[in-house]
C-alpha positions in Angstrom: 0.0 0.0 0.0 1.1 3.6 -0.7 1.4 6.1 2.1 2.0 9.8 2.4 4.1 11.0 5.4 4.9 14.5 6.6 8.0 15.6 8.4 7.1 18.1 11.1 9.6 20.9 12.1 11.1 20.6 15.5 13.3 18.2 17.6 10.7 15.9 18.9 11.7 12.2 19.0 8.9 11.4 16.6 8.7 13.9 13.8 7.2 11.8 10.9 3.5 11.4 10.7 0.9 9.8 8.3 -1.2 12.1 6.2 -2.8 9.6 3.8 -2.8 6.0 2.9 -3.8 4.0 -0.1 -3.0 6.7 -2.6 -0.1 8.4 -4.3 0.3 12.1 -5.0 3.0 12.0 -7.8 3.0 10.4 -11.2 5.3 7.3 -11.1 8.9 7.6 -12.2 10.8 4.5 -13.3 14.5 4.0 -12.6 15.5 2.8 -16.0 13.7 5.7 -17.8 15.3 8.6 -15.9 18.2 10.4 -17.6 20.5 10.6 -14.6 23.7 12.6 -14.4 26.3 12.1 -11.6 26.0 15.3 -9.4 28.5 18.0 -10.3 28.0 21.6 -9.2 29.2 23.0 -12.5 26.7 21.0 -14.6 23.5 22.6 -16.0 20.8 20.0 -16.3 18.9 19.4 -19.5 15.1 19.8 -18.9 14.5 16.1 -19.0 17.5 15.1 -16.8 18.1 14.7 -13.1 21.2 14.6 -10.9 21.8 11.3 -9.2 23.8 10.0 -6.2 24.4 6.3 -6.1 25.0 4.2 -2.9 22.9 6.8 -1.1 22.3 4.9 2.1 26.0 5.0 2.8 26.1 8.8 2.8 26.2 10.7 6.1 23.2 12.9 4.9 20.9 9.9 4.1 17.8 9.9 6.3 17.8 7.1 8.9 14.3 5.9 8.0 15.4 5.2 4.4 18.0 2.7 5.6 15.4 0.2 7.1 12.2 -1.3 6.0 9.1 0.9 6.1 6.4 -0.1 8.6 3.3 2.1 8.6 2.4 1.0 12.2 5.4 3.0 13.5 3.8 6.3 12.4 0.9 8.2 14.0 -1.6 10.3 12.1 -0.8 14.0 11.7 -3.1 16.2 13.8 -4.6 19.4 12.3 -2.5 21.7 14.6 0.7 20.4 13.0 -0.4 21.0 9.4 1.4 24.4 9.1 4.5 22.9 10.7 5.3 20.5 7.8 8.8 20.7 6.6 8.5 18.2 3.7 6.3 15.4 2.4 7.4 11.8 1.7 5.2 9.9 -0.7 5.9 6.1 -0.5 4.9 4.7 -3.9 5.7 1.2 -5.1 8.4 1.0 -2.3 10.1 4.1 -3.7 10.3 7.5 -1.9 9.1 10.8 -3.4 10.1 14.0 -1.6 8.6 17.5 -1.8 9.9 20.4 0.3 7.1 22.4 1.9 7.3 26.2 1.8 4.8 28.8 2.9 4.0 29.7 -0.7 2.6 26.2 -1.2 -0.2 26.7 1.4 -3.4 28.0 -0.1 -6.3 29.4 1.9 -8.7 31.1 -0.6 -12.3 31.1 -1.5 -12.7 28.8 -4.4 -15.4 27.6 -6.8 -15.2 23.8 -7.0 -16.7 22.0 -9.9 -18.2 18.5 -9.3 -21.7 17.3 -10.2 -22.6 20.9 -9.3 -20.6 24.0 -8.7 -20.1 25.1 -5.1 -18.0 27.5 -3.1 -15.4 26.4 -0.5 -14.2 29.0 2.0 -11.1 29.0 4.1 -10.1 25.4 3.4 -6.5 24.6 4.3 -4.8 23.3 1.1 -1.3 22.3 0.3 -0.1 22.4 -3.4 1.5 19.3 -4.8 4.2 20.0 -7.4 4.0 18.3 -10.8 7.5 16.9 -10.3 8.9 15.8 -6.8 12.0 17.5 -5.5 13.8 14.1 -5.1 13.1 10.5 -5.7 14.8 7.7 -3.8 14.8 4.2 -5.5 15.4 1.9 -2.6 16.3 -1.3 -4.5 18.9 0.6 -6.5 20.0 2.7 -3.5 20.0 5.8 -5.8 18.5 9.2 -5.4 17.5 11.6 -8.2 16.9 15.3 -7.8 16.9 18.6 -9.8 18.3 21.1 -7.4 20.7 20.6 -4.5 19.7 23.9 -2.9 16.1 22.7 -2.8 16.8 19.4 -1.1 19.5 20.6 1.3 16.9 21.3 4.0 15.6 17.7 3.7 18.9 15.9 3.6 21.0 17.9 6.1 24.7 18.0 5.1 24.2 17.2 1.4 25.2 20.8 0.6 28.8 19.8 1.3 28.7 18.6 -2.3 28.3 22.2 -3.4 31.8 23.5 -2.4 32.4 27.2 -2.2 36.0 28.4 -1.8 36.8 30.0 1.6 38.5 33.4 1.9 41.8 31.5 2.6 41.4 29.4 -0.5 40.5 32.4 -2.6 43.6 34.3 -1.3 45.8 31.3 -2.1 44.5 31.2 -5.6 44.8 34.9 -6.2 48.5 34.5 -5.2 49.2 32.1 -8.0 52.2 33.0 -10.1 50.3 33.3 -13.3 47.9 35.9 -11.9 48.3 39.5 -11.1 45.6 41.6 -9.5 45.0 45.1 -10.8 43.2 48.1 -9.3 41.2 47.4 -6.1 40.1 43.8 -7.0 40.6 41.6 -4.0 39.4 38.5 -2.1 36.3 40.4 -0.8 35.2 41.2 -4.4 35.2 37.6 -5.6 31.6 36.6 -6.1 29.9 33.4 -4.9 29.6 31.9 -8.4 33.3 32.5 -8.9 34.1 31.0 -5.5 32.3 27.9 -6.7 34.3 27.8 -10.0 37.4 28.6 -8.1 37.0 25.6 -5.8 36.8 23.3 -8.9 39.7 25.1 -10.6 42.0 24.6 -7.6 41.4 20.8 -7.8 42.1 20.9 -11.5 45.3 22.8 -11.0 46.5 20.4 -8.3 46.4 17.6 -10.8 48.4 19.5 -13.5 52.0 19.0 -14.3 54.3 22.0 -14.8 54.1 21.4 -18.5 50.3 21.3 -18.5 50.1 24.5 -16.4 52.2 26.3 -19.0 50.1 24.9 -21.9 47.0 26.0 -20.0 48.2 29.6 -20.0 48.7 29.5 -23.8 45.3 27.9 -24.2 43.5 30.6 -22.1 45.4 33.4 -23.8 44.4 32.1 -27.2 40.7 31.9 -26.5 40.4 35.0 -24.3 42.5 37.4 -26.3 40.6 40.7 -26.0 38.9 39.6 -22.8 41.9 39.1 -20.6 45.2 41.0 -20.6 48.2 38.6 -20.7 51.8 39.6 -20.2 53.8 37.2 -22.3 57.1 38.1 -20.6 55.9 37.6 -17.0 53.4 34.9 -18.1 50.7 36.5 -16.0 47.0 37.3 -16.5 45.9 40.7 -15.2 42.7 40.5 -13.3 40.8 43.7 -12.3 37.2 42.5 -12.1 35.1 39.4 -11.5 34.2 38.9 -15.1 37.9 38.5 -16.0 38.4 36.0 -13.2 35.4 34.0 -14.5 37.0 33.6 -18.0 40.3 32.6 -16.4 38.5 29.9 -14.3 36.7 28.7 -17.3 40.0 28.4 -19.1 41.5 26.3 -16.3 38.5 24.0 -16.6 39.1 23.8 -20.4 35.6 25.1 -21.2 36.7 26.7 -24.5 36.6 24.8 -27.7 36.5 25.2 -31.5 33.8 23.5 -33.6 35.3 21.0 -36.1 32.8 22.3 -38.8 32.9 26.1 -39.2 35.8 26.7 -36.8 33.6 28.6 -34.4 35.0 29.4 -31.0 32.7 28.5 -28.2 32.4 28.4 -24.4 30.7 25.4 -22.8 28.8 26.6 -19.7 28.2 22.9 -18.7 30.3 19.8 -19.0 29.6 16.1 -18.6 32.3 13.4 -18.7 31.8 10.8 -21.3 33.1 7.4 -20.4 
């Protein structure tokens, strides 16, 4: 049987309650039909794709109740006083778990005309909107979770936002002191934007794996594609960075995001990448 649970905000020992039984609130998704991409913070999903994390039950941010077998007898019914305290919904359908985050904007309390056999008016009914697509789907047999937005589900799976690494001030300072980079004007650690801090965290990992020869070739590669966007001193082998936009192009270059099409020789920037095995 299918069940709908609600997670209530707070630190009570029991925080999951039953809302419905014998029905499902989402259209079914099937594991072998989902276009899943291993999570990467620099990947922009296609409309029909989901991020995925495999071996989910072994992650520190996996919810405890997902690790065991579901037993409906362990859950009490949700009382009406707790309705507005819901943090998220869990729809258990065909032994898979569908999650939806609950936000204040999803609560509806309006006068409505309801059409059945006859039209009638309903006043001040507490309603909760169900989204067309769940925020996350956990396939228990495959131990894999699929989701669209890490930011959306981070309040459901506490600690999962560690996958979205943003460089600290110390890491930004370390990067800005690289020998191939020279700051100009008043550009400094404090002026590095959050999007660039995310790109910077990835770029530092990429640089750490580069040989000296690869680092030198990287400079030539960036200079070739960013000529006119970045100032490069060939003698000192340094890029001059005076604003966030220039740093962004340098970081894209370190991640080898620039390429030339084989047909037409058009230079392009890939704003999302996916490794092909």
